[in-house]
N, CA, C and O atoms as a Maestro MAE file, in Angstrom:
{
 s_m_m2io_version
 :::
 2.0.0
}

f_m_ct {
 s_m_title
 :::
 protein
 m_atom[324] {
  # First column is atom index #
  i_m_mmod_type
  r_m_x_coord
  r_m_y_coord
  r_m_z_coord
  i_m_residue_number
  s_m_chain_name
  s_m_pdb_residue_name
  s_m_pdb_atom_name
  i_m_atomic_number
  :::
  1 25 32.939 13.701 16.208 1 A "UNK " " N  " 7
  2 3 31.954 14.510 15.527 1 A "UNK " " CA " 6
  3 2 31.379 13.758 14.325 1 A "UNK " " C  " 6
  4 15 30.174 13.804 14.074 1 A "UNK " " O  " 8
  5 25 32.250 13.066 13.587 2 A "UNK " " N  " 7
  6 3 31.784 12.313 12.425 2 A "UNK " " CA " 6
  7 2 30.826 11.202 12.837 2 A "UNK " " C  " 6
  8 15 29.882 10.894 12.109 2 A "UNK " " O  " 8
  9 25 31.059 10.609 13.980 3 A "UNK " " N  " 7
  10 3 30.196 9.535 14.451 3 A "UNK " " CA " 6
  11 2 28.801 10.073 14.757 3 A "UNK " " C  " 6
  12 15 27.798 9.419 14.472 3 A "UNK " " O  " 8
  13 25 28.750 11.253 15.330 4 A "UNK " " N  " 7
  14 3 27.460 11.858 15.660 4 A "UNK " " CA " 6
  15 2 26.673 12.148 14.381 4 A "UNK " " C  " 6
  16 15 25.466 11.911 14.328 4 A "UNK " " O  " 8
  17 25 27.341 12.650 13.373 5 A "UNK " " N  " 7
  18 3 26.682 12.946 12.097 5 A "UNK " " CA " 6
  19 2 26.183 11.654 11.463 5 A "UNK " " C  " 6
  20 15 25.058 11.613 10.965 5 A "UNK " " O  " 8
  21 25 26.987 10.609 11.470 6 A "UNK " " N  " 7
  22 3 26.573 9.326 10.925 6 A "UNK " " CA " 6
  23 2 25.401 8.752 11.710 6 A "UNK " " C  " 6
  24 15 24.506 8.134 11.133 6 A "UNK " " O  " 8
  25 25 25.404 8.949 12.992 7 A "UNK " " N  " 7
  26 3 24.302 8.474 13.823 7 A "UNK " " CA " 6
  27 2 23.003 9.184 13.463 7 A "UNK " " C  " 6
  28 15 21.956 8.544 13.370 7 A "UNK " " O  " 8
  29 25 23.057 10.488 13.261 8 A "UNK " " N  " 7
  30 3 21.860 11.237 12.870 8 A "UNK " " CA " 6
  31 2 21.371 10.829 11.483 8 A "UNK " " C  " 6
  32 15 20.164 10.751 11.256 8 A "UNK " " O  " 8
  33 25 22.274 10.572 10.571 9 A "UNK " " N  " 7
  34 3 21.887 10.123 9.234 9 A "UNK " " CA " 6
  35 2 21.216 8.749 9.318 9 A "UNK " " C  " 6
  36 15 20.205 8.512 8.656 9 A "UNK " " O  " 8
  37 25 21.760 7.868 10.109 10 A "UNK " " N  " 7
  38 3 21.171 6.532 10.265 10 A "UNK " " CA " 6
  39 2 19.783 6.626 10.895 10 A "UNK " " C  " 6
  40 15 18.871 5.906 10.489 10 A "UNK " " O  " 8
  41 25 19.615 7.499 11.875 11 A "UNK " " N  " 7
  42 3 18.307 7.659 12.515 11 A "UNK " " CA " 6
  43 2 17.296 8.248 11.541 11 A "UNK " " C  " 6
  44 15 16.122 7.880 11.571 11 A "UNK " " O  " 8
  45 25 17.735 9.149 10.685 12 A "UNK " " N  " 7
  46 3 16.831 9.746 9.698 12 A "UNK " " CA " 6
  47 2 16.386 8.702 8.683 12 A "UNK " " C  " 6
  48 15 15.225 8.698 8.273 12 A "UNK " " O  " 8
  49 25 17.280 7.825 8.276 13 A "UNK " " N  " 7
  50 3 16.915 6.776 7.323 13 A "UNK " " CA " 6
  51 2 15.945 5.784 7.933 13 A "UNK " " C  " 6
  52 15 15.030 5.321 7.252 13 A "UNK " " O  " 8
  53 25 16.123 5.455 9.182 14 A "UNK " " N  " 7
  54 3 15.212 4.535 9.855 14 A "UNK " " CA " 6
  55 2 13.838 5.173 10.006 14 A "UNK " " C  " 6
  56 15 12.823 4.492 9.852 14 A "UNK " " O  " 8
  57 25 13.789 6.445 10.300 15 A "UNK " " N  " 7
  58 3 12.516 7.144 10.475 15 A "UNK " " CA " 6
  59 2 11.750 7.251 9.161 15 A "UNK " " C  " 6
  60 15 10.524 7.357 9.175 15 A "UNK " " O  " 8
  61 25 12.437 7.226 8.043 16 A "UNK " " N  " 7
  62 3 11.789 7.364 6.741 16 A "UNK " " CA " 6
  63 2 11.355 6.032 6.141 16 A "UNK " " C  " 6
  64 15 10.794 6.006 5.046 16 A "UNK " " O  " 8
  65 25 11.602 4.939 6.830 17 A "UNK " " N  " 7
  66 3 11.247 3.637 6.275 17 A "UNK " " CA " 6
  67 2 9.734 3.487 6.223 17 A "UNK " " C  " 6
  68 15 9.006 4.214 6.899 17 A "UNK " " O  " 8
  69 25 9.267 2.543 5.416 18 A "UNK " " N  " 7
  70 3 7.833 2.322 5.255 18 A "UNK " " CA " 6
  71 2 7.238 1.781 6.543 18 A "UNK " " C  " 6
  72 15 7.882 1.034 7.278 18 A "UNK " " O  " 8
  73 25 6.005 2.169 6.801 19 A "UNK " " N  " 7
  74 3 5.309 1.721 8.000 19 A "UNK " " CA " 6
  75 2 4.796 0.301 7.808 19 A "UNK " " C  " 6
  76 15 4.712 -0.201 6.688 19 A "UNK " " O  " 8
  77 25 4.461 -0.323 8.905 20 A "UNK " " N  " 7
  78 3 3.893 -1.669 8.869 20 A "UNK " " CA " 6
  79 2 2.514 -1.608 8.219 20 A "UNK " " C  " 6
  80 15 1.890 -0.548 8.192 20 A "UNK " " O  " 8
  81 25 2.041 -2.721 7.701 21 A "UNK " " N  " 7
  82 3 0.723 -2.715 7.059 21 A "UNK " " CA " 6
  83 2 -0.369 -2.277 8.038 21 A "UNK " " C  " 6
  84 15 -0.407 -2.716 9.187 21 A "UNK " " O  " 8
  85 25 -1.246 -1.409 7.559 22 A "UNK " " N  " 7
  86 3 -2.308 -0.909 8.425 22 A "UNK " " CA " 6
  87 2 -3.522 -1.821 8.394 22 A "UNK " " C  " 6
  88 15 -4.269 -1.880 9.371 22 A "UNK " " O  " 8
  89 25 -3.735 -2.527 7.302 23 A "UNK " " N  " 7
  90 3 -4.860 -3.446 7.208 23 A "UNK " " CA " 6
  91 2 -4.501 -4.759 7.880 23 A "UNK " " C  " 6
  92 15 -3.417 -5.308 7.678 23 A "UNK " " O  " 8
  93 25 -5.431 -5.247 8.680 24 A "UNK " " N  " 7
  94 3 -5.231 -6.546 9.304 24 A "UNK " " CA " 6
  95 2 -6.052 -7.580 8.543 24 A "UNK " " C  " 6
  96 15 -6.912 -7.234 7.732 24 A "UNK " " O  " 8
  97 25 -5.783 -8.824 8.808 25 A "UNK " " N  " 7
  98 3 -6.511 -9.905 8.149 25 A "UNK " " CA " 6
  99 2 -7.993 -9.820 8.505 25 A "UNK " " C  " 6
  100 15 -8.855 -9.987 7.642 25 A "UNK " " O  " 8
  101 25 -8.282 -9.562 9.766 26 A "UNK " " N  " 7
  102 3 -9.675 -9.500 10.200 26 A "UNK " " CA " 6
  103 2 -10.419 -8.329 9.554 26 A "UNK " " C  " 6
  104 15 -11.586 -8.464 9.187 26 A "UNK " " O  " 8
  105 25 -9.748 -7.179 9.415 27 A "UNK " " N  " 7
  106 3 -10.423 -6.036 8.794 27 A "UNK " " CA " 6
  107 2 -10.678 -6.295 7.311 27 A "UNK " " C  " 6
  108 15 -11.705 -5.873 6.778 27 A "UNK " " O  " 8
  109 25 -9.762 -6.979 6.644 28 A "UNK " " N  " 7
  110 3 -9.965 -7.284 5.229 28 A "UNK " " CA " 6
  111 2 -11.055 -8.335 5.034 28 A "UNK " " C  " 6
  112 15 -11.798 -8.281 4.054 28 A "UNK " " O  " 8
  113 25 -11.154 -9.287 5.955 29 A "UNK " " N  " 7
  114 3 -12.210 -10.292 5.874 29 A "UNK " " CA " 6
  115 2 -13.568 -9.626 6.083 29 A "UNK " " C  " 6
  116 15 -14.555 -10.011 5.457 29 A "UNK " " O  " 8
  117 25 -13.614 -8.633 6.958 30 A "UNK " " N  " 7
  118 3 -14.868 -7.941 7.239 30 A "UNK " " CA " 6
  119 2 -15.299 -7.035 6.090 30 A "UNK " " C  " 6
  120 15 -16.486 -6.741 5.950 30 A "UNK " " O  " 8
  121 25 -14.344 -6.584 5.261 31 A "UNK " " N  " 7
  122 3 -14.640 -5.674 4.150 31 A "UNK " " CA " 6
  123 2 -14.121 -6.279 2.836 31 A "UNK " " C  " 6
  124 15 -13.029 -5.930 2.388 31 A "UNK " " O  " 8
  125 25 -14.892 -7.179 2.221 32 A "UNK " " N  " 7
  126 3 -14.433 -7.854 1.007 32 A "UNK " " CA " 6
  127 2 -14.186 -6.912 -0.174 32 A "UNK " " C  " 6
  128 15 -13.363 -7.214 -1.038 32 A "UNK " " O  " 8
  129 25 -14.889 -5.772 -0.221 33 A "UNK " " N  " 7
  130 3 -14.657 -4.837 -1.321 33 A "UNK " " CA " 6
  131 2 -13.260 -4.224 -1.231 33 A "UNK " " C  " 6
  132 15 -12.589 -4.041 -2.246 33 A "UNK " " O  " 8
  133 25 -12.827 -3.907 -0.006 34 A "UNK " " N  " 7
  134 3 -11.469 -3.383 0.177 34 A "UNK " " CA " 6
  135 2 -10.437 -4.483 -0.079 34 A "UNK " " C  " 6
  136 15 -9.358 -4.217 -0.610 34 A "UNK " " O  " 8
  137 25 -10.769 -5.707 0.297 35 A "UNK " " N  " 7
  138 3 -9.883 -6.847 0.028 35 A "UNK " " CA " 6
  139 2 -9.663 -7.006 -1.470 35 A "UNK " " C  " 6
  140 15 -8.538 -7.221 -1.920 35 A "UNK " " O  " 8
  141 25 -10.734 -6.900 -2.232 36 A "UNK " " N  " 7
  142 3 -10.621 -7.041 -3.687 36 A "UNK " " CA " 6
  143 2 -9.750 -5.929 -4.272 36 A "UNK " " C  " 6
  144 15 -8.942 -6.181 -5.166 36 A "UNK " " O  " 8
  145 25 -9.909 -4.706 -3.775 37 A "UNK " " N  " 7
  146 3 -9.094 -3.592 -4.262 37 A "UNK " " CA " 6
  147 2 -7.620 -3.814 -3.934 37 A "UNK " " C  " 6
  148 15 -6.747 -3.527 -4.753 37 A "UNK " " O  " 8
  149 25 -7.347 -4.327 -2.734 38 A "UNK " " N  " 7
  150 3 -5.955 -4.593 -2.361 38 A "UNK " " CA " 6
  151 2 -5.368 -5.735 -3.186 38 A "UNK " " C  " 6
  152 15 -4.182 -5.716 -3.515 38 A "UNK " " O  " 8
  153 25 -6.193 -6.730 -3.522 39 A "UNK " " N  " 7
  154 3 -5.720 -7.821 -4.374 39 A "UNK " " CA " 6
  155 2 -5.335 -7.292 -5.757 39 A "UNK " " C  " 6
  156 15 -4.353 -7.742 -6.348 39 A "UNK " " O  " 8
  157 25 -6.098 -6.354 -6.258 40 A "UNK " " N  " 7
  158 3 -5.789 -5.761 -7.564 40 A "UNK " " CA " 6
  159 2 -4.462 -5.011 -7.505 40 A "UNK " " C  " 6
  160 15 -3.664 -5.088 -8.439 40 A "UNK " " O  " 8
  161 25 -4.224 -4.284 -6.411 41 A "UNK " " N  " 7
  162 3 -2.958 -3.565 -6.259 41 A "UNK " " CA " 6
  163 2 -1.785 -4.534 -6.166 41 A "UNK " " C  " 6
  164 15 -0.722 -4.286 -6.736 41 A "UNK " " O  " 8
  165 25 -1.977 -5.633 -5.452 42 A "UNK " " N  " 7
  166 3 -0.903 -6.621 -5.332 42 A "UNK " " CA " 6
  167 2 -0.650 -7.308 -6.673 42 A "UNK " " C  " 6
  168 15 0.488 -7.666 -6.980 42 A "UNK " " O  " 8
  169 25 -1.700 -7.493 -7.472 43 A "UNK " " N  " 7
  170 3 -1.549 -8.158 -8.764 43 A "UNK " " CA " 6
  171 2 -0.764 -7.285 -9.742 43 A "UNK " " C  " 6
  172 15 -0.031 -7.802 -10.584 43 A "UNK " " O  " 8
  173 25 -0.915 -5.969 -9.633 44 A "UNK " " N  " 7
  174 3 -0.164 -5.067 -10.513 44 A "UNK " " CA " 6
  175 2 1.332 -5.168 -10.272 44 A "UNK " " C  " 6
  176 15 2.131 -5.101 -11.206 44 A "UNK " " O  " 8
  177 25 1.703 -5.334 -8.990 45 A "UNK " " N  " 7
  178 3 3.103 -5.504 -8.617 45 A "UNK " " CA " 6
  179 2 3.957 -4.345 -9.122 45 A "UNK " " C  " 6
  180 15 5.030 -4.555 -9.688 45 A "UNK " " O  " 8
  181 25 3.471 -3.116 -8.913 46 A "UNK " " N  " 7
  182 3 4.216 -1.950 -9.373 46 A "UNK " " CA " 6
  183 2 4.926 -1.200 -8.247 46 A "UNK " " C  " 6
  184 15 5.417 -0.092 -8.459 46 A "UNK " " O  " 8
  185 25 4.983 -1.782 -7.075 47 A "UNK " " N  " 7
  186 3 5.734 -1.186 -5.984 47 A "UNK " " CA " 6
  187 2 4.906 -0.325 -5.049 47 A "UNK " " C  " 6
  188 15 5.446 0.208 -4.080 47 A "UNK " " O  " 8
  189 25 3.608 -0.170 -5.308 48 A "UNK " " N  " 7
  190 3 2.783 0.640 -4.421 48 A "UNK " " CA " 6
  191 2 2.496 -0.091 -3.115 48 A "UNK " " C  " 6
  192 15 2.345 0.538 -2.067 48 A "UNK " " O  " 8
  193 25 2.421 -1.399 -3.176 49 A "UNK " " N  " 7
  194 3 2.061 -2.204 -2.013 49 A "UNK " " CA " 6
  195 2 3.265 -3.050 -1.623 49 A "UNK " " C  " 6
  196 15 3.921 -3.650 -2.475 49 A "UNK " " O  " 8
  197 25 3.545 -3.088 -0.327 50 A "UNK " " N  " 7
  198 3 4.701 -3.862 0.136 50 A "UNK " " CA " 6
  199 2 4.380 -5.352 0.144 50 A "UNK " " C  " 6
  200 15 3.223 -5.759 0.034 50 A "UNK " " O  " 8
  201 25 5.408 -6.135 0.272 51 A "UNK " " N  " 7
  202 3 5.259 -7.589 0.311 51 A "UNK " " CA " 6
  203 2 4.480 -8.004 1.552 51 A "UNK " " C  " 6
  204 15 3.668 -8.929 1.496 51 A "UNK " " O  " 8
  205 25 4.720 -7.330 2.667 52 A "UNK " " N  " 7
  206 3 4.012 -7.668 3.907 52 A "UNK " " CA " 6
  207 2 2.511 -7.431 3.752 52 A "UNK " " C  " 6
  208 15 1.705 -8.228 4.232 52 A "UNK " " O  " 8
  209 25 2.136 -6.344 3.088 53 A "UNK " " N  " 7
  210 3 0.715 -6.072 2.871 53 A "UNK " " CA " 6
  211 2 0.088 -7.123 1.965 53 A "UNK " " C  " 6
  212 15 -1.048 -7.539 2.193 53 A "UNK " " O  " 8
  213 25 0.812 -7.552 0.944 54 A "UNK " " N  " 7
  214 3 0.293 -8.581 0.047 54 A "UNK " " CA " 6
  215 2 0.144 -9.921 0.769 54 A "UNK " " C  " 6
  216 15 -0.763 -10.691 0.455 54 A "UNK " " O  " 8
  217 25 1.012 -10.205 1.722 55 A "UNK " " N  " 7
  218 3 0.877 -11.429 2.508 55 A "UNK " " CA " 6
  219 2 -0.362 -11.367 3.395 55 A "UNK " " C  " 6
  220 15 -1.033 -12.381 3.590 55 A "UNK " " O  " 8
  221 25 -0.672 -10.188 3.935 56 A "UNK " " N  " 7
  222 3 -1.890 -10.022 4.739 56 A "UNK " " CA " 6
  223 2 -3.116 -10.218 3.854 56 A "UNK " " C  " 6
  224 15 -4.088 -10.850 4.268 56 A "UNK " " O  " 8
  225 25 -3.073 -9.674 2.633 57 A "UNK " " N  " 7
  226 3 -4.185 -9.828 1.694 57 A "UNK " " CA " 6
  227 2 -4.368 -11.296 1.328 57 A "UNK " " C  " 6
  228 15 -5.497 -11.778 1.239 57 A "UNK " " O  " 8
  229 25 -3.282 -11.997 1.119 58 A "UNK " " N  " 7
  230 3 -3.350 -13.414 0.774 58 A "UNK " " CA " 6
  231 2 -3.947 -14.236 1.917 58 A "UNK " " C  " 6
  232 15 -4.759 -15.130 1.680 58 A "UNK " " O  " 8
  233 25 -3.552 -13.941 3.137 59 A "UNK " " N  " 7
  234 3 -4.099 -14.662 4.291 59 A "UNK " " CA " 6
  235 2 -5.581 -14.361 4.462 59 A "UNK " " C  " 6
  236 15 -6.345 -15.255 4.829 59 A "UNK " " O  " 8
  237 25 -6.005 -13.139 4.209 60 A "UNK " " N  " 7
  238 3 -7.427 -12.797 4.311 60 A "UNK " " CA " 6
  239 2 -8.240 -13.545 3.264 60 A "UNK " " C  " 6
  240 15 -9.334 -14.025 3.562 60 A "UNK " " O  " 8
  241 25 -7.727 -13.653 2.048 61 A "UNK " " N  " 7
  242 3 -8.440 -14.394 0.997 61 A "UNK " " CA " 6
  243 2 -8.531 -15.872 1.370 61 A "UNK " " C  " 6
  244 15 -9.555 -16.514 1.134 61 A "UNK " " O  " 8
  245 25 -7.450 -16.414 1.957 62 A "UNK " " N  " 7
  246 3 -7.456 -17.814 2.366 62 A "UNK " " CA " 6
  247 2 -8.509 -18.053 3.438 62 A "UNK " " C  " 6
  248 15 -9.216 -19.059 3.402 62 A "UNK " " O  " 8
  249 25 -8.616 -17.130 4.395 63 A "UNK " " N  " 7
  250 3 -9.616 -17.288 5.456 63 A "UNK " " CA " 6
  251 2 -11.035 -17.170 4.912 63 A "UNK " " C  " 6
  252 15 -11.937 -17.869 5.374 63 A "UNK " " O  " 8
  253 25 -11.238 -16.294 3.936 64 A "UNK " " N  " 7
  254 3 -12.566 -16.187 3.329 64 A "UNK " " CA " 6
  255 2 -12.924 -17.467 2.586 64 A "UNK " " C  " 6
  256 15 -14.079 -17.894 2.607 64 A "UNK " " O  " 8
  257 25 -11.952 -18.077 1.935 65 A "UNK " " N  " 7
  258 3 -12.204 -19.277 1.147 65 A "UNK " " CA " 6
  259 2 -12.409 -20.500 2.029 65 A "UNK " " C  " 6
  260 15 -13.363 -21.253 1.838 65 A "UNK " " O  " 8
  261 25 -11.514 -20.701 2.998 66 A "UNK " " N  " 7
  262 3 -11.565 -21.900 3.835 66 A "UNK " " CA " 6
  263 2 -12.423 -21.737 5.079 66 A "UNK " " C  " 6
  264 15 -12.754 -22.733 5.722 66 A "UNK " " O  " 8
  265 25 -12.782 -20.549 5.425 67 A "UNK " " N  " 7
  266 3 -13.572 -20.331 6.637 67 A "UNK " " CA " 6
  267 2 -12.696 -20.380 7.864 67 A "UNK " " C  " 6
  268 15 -11.574 -19.875 7.858 67 A "UNK " " O  " 8
  269 25 -13.210 -20.994 8.928 68 A "UNK " " N  " 7
  270 3 -12.451 -21.017 10.177 68 A "UNK " " CA " 6
  271 2 -11.452 -22.161 10.246 68 A "UNK " " C  " 6
  272 15 -10.780 -22.313 11.266 68 A "UNK " " O  " 8
  273 25 -11.332 -22.957 9.219 69 A "UNK " " N  " 7
  274 3 -10.305 -23.993 9.176 69 A "UNK " " CA " 6
  275 2 -10.714 -25.327 9.739 69 A "UNK " " C  " 6
  276 15 -9.851 -26.171 9.984 69 A "UNK " " O  " 8
  277 25 -12.007 -25.559 9.958 70 A "UNK " " N  " 7
  278 3 -12.461 -26.853 10.468 70 A "UNK " " CA " 6
  279 2 -12.307 -27.884 9.357 70 A "UNK " " C  " 6
  280 15 -12.828 -27.707 8.256 70 A "UNK " " O  " 8
  281 25 -11.600 -28.941 9.650 71 A "UNK " " N  " 7
  282 3 -11.325 -29.943 8.638 71 A "UNK " " CA " 6
  283 2 -12.492 -30.937 8.540 71 A "UNK " " C  " 6
  284 15 -13.242 -31.149 9.493 71 A "UNK " " O  " 8
  285 25 -12.608 -31.520 7.378 72 A "UNK " " N  " 7
  286 3 -13.638 -32.534 7.133 72 A "UNK " " CA " 6
  287 2 -13.301 -33.801 7.898 72 A "UNK " " C  " 6
  288 15 -12.174 -34.292 7.834 72 A "UNK " " O  " 8
  289 25 -14.263 -34.321 8.611 73 A "UNK " " N  " 7
  290 3 -14.093 -35.596 9.290 73 A "UNK " " CA " 6
  291 2 -15.178 -36.548 8.816 73 A "UNK " " C  " 6
  292 15 -16.362 -36.291 9.032 73 A "UNK " " O  " 8
  293 25 -14.802 -37.620 8.189 74 A "UNK " " N  " 7
  294 3 -15.802 -38.557 7.670 74 A "UNK " " CA " 6
  295 2 -16.495 -39.287 8.816 74 A "UNK " " C  " 6
  296 15 -15.987 -39.341 9.936 74 A "UNK " " O  " 8
  297 25 -17.654 -39.842 8.517 75 A "UNK " " N  " 7
  298 3 -18.407 -40.572 9.542 75 A "UNK " " CA " 6
  299 2 -17.682 -41.890 9.874 75 A "UNK " " C  " 6
  300 15 -16.856 -42.389 9.109 75 A "UNK " " O  " 8
  301 25 -18.030 -42.417 11.036 76 A "UNK " " N  " 7
  302 3 -17.383 -43.658 11.505 76 A "UNK " " CA " 6
  303 2 -17.857 -44.875 10.722 76 A "UNK " " C  " 6
  304 15 -17.101 -45.830 10.542 76 A "UNK " " O  " 8
  305 25 -19.074 -44.849 10.268 77 A "UNK " " N  " 7
  306 3 -19.597 -45.993 9.511 77 A "UNK " " CA " 6
  307 2 -19.365 -45.777 8.028 77 A "UNK " " C  " 6
  308 15 -19.598 -44.680 7.520 77 A "UNK " " O  " 8
  309 25 -18.912 -46.802 7.326 78 A "UNK " " N  " 7
  310 3 -18.676 -46.651 5.893 78 A "UNK " " CA " 6
  311 2 -20.000 -46.541 5.145 78 A "UNK " " C  " 6
  312 15 -21.012 -47.056 5.622 78 A "UNK " " O  " 8
  313 25 -20.021 -45.896 4.005 79 A "UNK " " N  " 7
  314 3 -21.266 -45.786 3.233 79 A "UNK " " CA " 6
  315 2 -21.682 -47.137 2.651 79 A "UNK " " C  " 6
  316 15 -20.841 -47.986 2.357 79 A "UNK " " O  " 8
  317 25 -22.974 -47.316 2.492 80 A "UNK " " N  " 7
  318 3 -23.501 -48.558 1.915 80 A "UNK " " CA " 6
  319 2 -23.969 -48.265 0.513 80 A "UNK " " C  " 6
  320 15 -24.809 -47.391 0.300 80 A "UNK " " O  " 8
  321 25 -23.427 -48.994 -0.445 81 A "UNK " " N  " 7
  322 3 -23.779 -48.784 -1.840 81 A "UNK " " CA " 6
  323 2 -24.709 -49.837 -2.332 81 A "UNK " " C  " 6
  324 15 -25.110 -49.812 -3.496 81 A "UNK " " O  " 8
  :::
 }
 m_bond[323] {
  # First column is bond index #
  i_m_from
  i_m_to
  i_m_order
  :::
  1 1 2 1
  2 2 3 1
  3 3 4 2
  4 3 5 1
  5 5 6 1
  6 6 7 1
  7 7 8 2
  8 7 9 1
  9 9 10 1
  10 10 11 1
  11 11 12 2
  12 11 13 1
  13 13 14 1
  14 14 15 1
  15 15 16 2
  16 15 17 1
  17 17 18 1
  18 18 19 1
  19 19 20 2
  20 19 21 1
  21 21 22 1
  22 22 23 1
  23 23 24 2
  24 23 25 1
  25 25 26 1
  26 26 27 1
  27 27 28 2
  28 27 29 1
  29 29 30 1
  30 30 31 1
  31 31 32 2
  32 31 33 1
  33 33 34 1
  34 34 35 1
  35 35 36 2
  36 35 37 1
  37 37 38 1
  38 38 39 1
  39 39 40 2
  40 39 41 1
  41 41 42 1
  42 42 43 1
  43 43 44 2
  44 43 45 1
  45 45 46 1
  46 46 47 1
  47 47 48 2
  48 47 49 1
  49 49 50 1
  50 50 51 1
  51 51 52 2
  52 51 53 1
  53 53 54 1
  54 54 55 1
  55 55 56 2
  56 55 57 1
  57 57 58 1
  58 58 59 1
  59 59 60 2
  60 59 61 1
  61 61 62 1
  62 62 63 1
  63 63 64 2
  64 63 65 1
  65 65 66 1
  66 66 67 1
  67 67 68 2
  68 67 69 1
  69 69 70 1
  70 70 71 1
  71 71 72 2
  72 71 73 1
  73 73 74 1
  74 74 75 1
  75 75 76 2
  76 75 77 1
  77 77 78 1
  78 78 79 1
  79 79 80 2
  80 79 81 1
  81 81 82 1
  82 82 83 1
  83 83 84 2
  84 83 85 1
  85 85 86 1
  86 86 87 1
  87 87 88 2
  88 87 89 1
  89 89 90 1
  90 90 91 1
  91 91 92 2
  92 91 93 1
  93 93 94 1
  94 94 95 1
  95 95 96 2
  96 95 97 1
  97 97 98 1
  98 98 99 1
  99 99 100 2
  100 99 101 1
  101 101 102 1
  102 102 103 1
  103 103 104 2
  104 103 105 1
  105 105 106 1
  106 106 107 1
  107 107 108 2
  108 107 109 1
  109 109 110 1
  110 110 111 1
  111 111 112 2
  112 111 113 1
  113 113 114 1
  114 114 115 1
  115 115 116 2
  116 115 117 1
  117 117 118 1
  118 118 119 1
  119 119 120 2
  120 119 121 1
  121 121 122 1
  122 122 123 1
  123 123 124 2
  124 123 125 1
  125 125 126 1
  126 126 127 1
  127 127 128 2
  128 127 129 1
  129 129 130 1
  130 130 131 1
  131 131 132 2
  132 131 133 1
  133 133 134 1
  134 134 135 1
  135 135 136 2
  136 135 137 1
  137 137 138 1
  138 138 139 1
  139 139 140 2
  140 139 141 1
  141 141 142 1
  142 142 143 1
  143 143 144 2
  144 143 145 1
  145 145 146 1
  146 146 147 1
  147 147 148 2
  148 147 149 1
  149 149 150 1
  150 150 151 1
  151 151 152 2
  152 151 153 1
  153 153 154 1
  154 154 155 1
  155 155 156 2
  156 155 157 1
  157 157 158 1
  158 158 159 1
  159 159 160 2
  160 159 161 1
  161 161 162 1
  162 162 163 1
  163 163 164 2
  164 163 165 1
  165 165 166 1
  166 166 167 1
  167 167 168 2
  168 167 169 1
  169 169 170 1
  170 170 171 1
  171 171 172 2
  172 171 173 1
  173 173 174 1
  174 174 175 1
  175 175 176 2
  176 175 177 1
  177 177 178 1
  178 178 179 1
  179 179 180 2
  180 179 181 1
  181 181 182 1
  182 182 183 1
  183 183 184 2
  184 183 185 1
  185 185 186 1
  186 186 187 1
  187 187 188 2
  188 187 189 1
  189 189 190 1
  190 190 191 1
  191 191 192 2
  192 191 193 1
  193 193 194 1
  194 194 195 1
  195 195 196 2
  196 195 197 1
  197 197 198 1
  198 198 199 1
  199 199 200 2
  200 199 201 1
  201 201 202 1
  202 202 203 1
  203 203 204 2
  204 203 205 1
  205 205 206 1
  206 206 207 1
  207 207 208 2
  208 207 209 1
  209 209 210 1
  210 210 211 1
  211 211 212 2
  212 211 213 1
  213 213 214 1
  214 214 215 1
  215 215 216 2
  216 215 217 1
  217 217 218 1
  218 218 219 1
  219 219 220 2
  220 219 221 1
  221 221 222 1
  222 222 223 1
  223 223 224 2
  224 223 225 1
  225 225 226 1
  226 226 227 1
  227 227 228 2
  228 227 229 1
  229 229 230 1
  230 230 231 1
  231 231 232 2
  232 231 233 1
  233 233 234 1
  234 234 235 1
  235 235 236 2
  236 235 237 1
  237 237 238 1
  238 238 239 1
  239 239 240 2
  240 239 241 1
  241 241 242 1
  242 242 243 1
  243 243 244 2
  244 243 245 1
  245 245 246 1
  246 246 247 1
  247 247 248 2
  248 247 249 1
  249 249 250 1
  250 250 251 1
  251 251 252 2
  252 251 253 1
  253 253 254 1
  254 254 255 1
  255 255 256 2
  256 255 257 1
  257 257 258 1
  258 258 259 1
  259 259 260 2
  260 259 261 1
  261 261 262 1
  262 262 263 1
  263 263 264 2
  264 263 265 1
  265 265 266 1
  266 266 267 1
  267 267 268 2
  268 267 269 1
  269 269 270 1
  270 270 271 1
  271 271 272 2
  272 271 273 1
  273 273 274 1
  274 274 275 1
  275 275 276 2
  276 275 277 1
  277 277 278 1
  278 278 279 1
  279 279 280 2
  280 279 281 1
  281 281 282 1
  282 282 283 1
  283 283 284 2
  284 283 285 1
  285 285 286 1
  286 286 287 1
  287 287 288 2
  288 287 289 1
  289 289 290 1
  290 290 291 1
  291 291 292 2
  292 291 293 1
  293 293 294 1
  294 294 295 1
  295 295 296 2
  296 295 297 1
  297 297 298 1
  298 298 299 1
  299 299 300 2
  300 299 301 1
  301 301 302 1
  302 302 303 1
  303 303 304 2
  304 303 305 1
  305 305 306 1
  306 306 307 1
  307 307 308 2
  308 307 309 1
  309 309 310 1
  310 310 311 1
  311 311 312 2
  312 311 313 1
  313 313 314 1
  314 314 315 1
  315 315 316 2
  316 315 317 1
  317 317 318 1
  318 318 319 1
  319 319 320 2
  320 319 321 1
  321 321 322 1
  322 322 323 1
  323 323 324 2
  :::
 }
}
């Protein structure tokens, strides 16, 4: 009987855990105003935003800054000075 009660308590605690982040990197990139608001919440660091959500916000900012990630490739011929 005690095991059953402990099992129900464990299931209740798991059900009450925080949900996964609802914002995706692509949705934040598409809506920069919401991205900025989420960055402000992450900067406060007062516990309203989880670490996983802040990592999604950070990745979205990186994609906005760097674009699609195409690296610079210099030309084959050296410059003439």
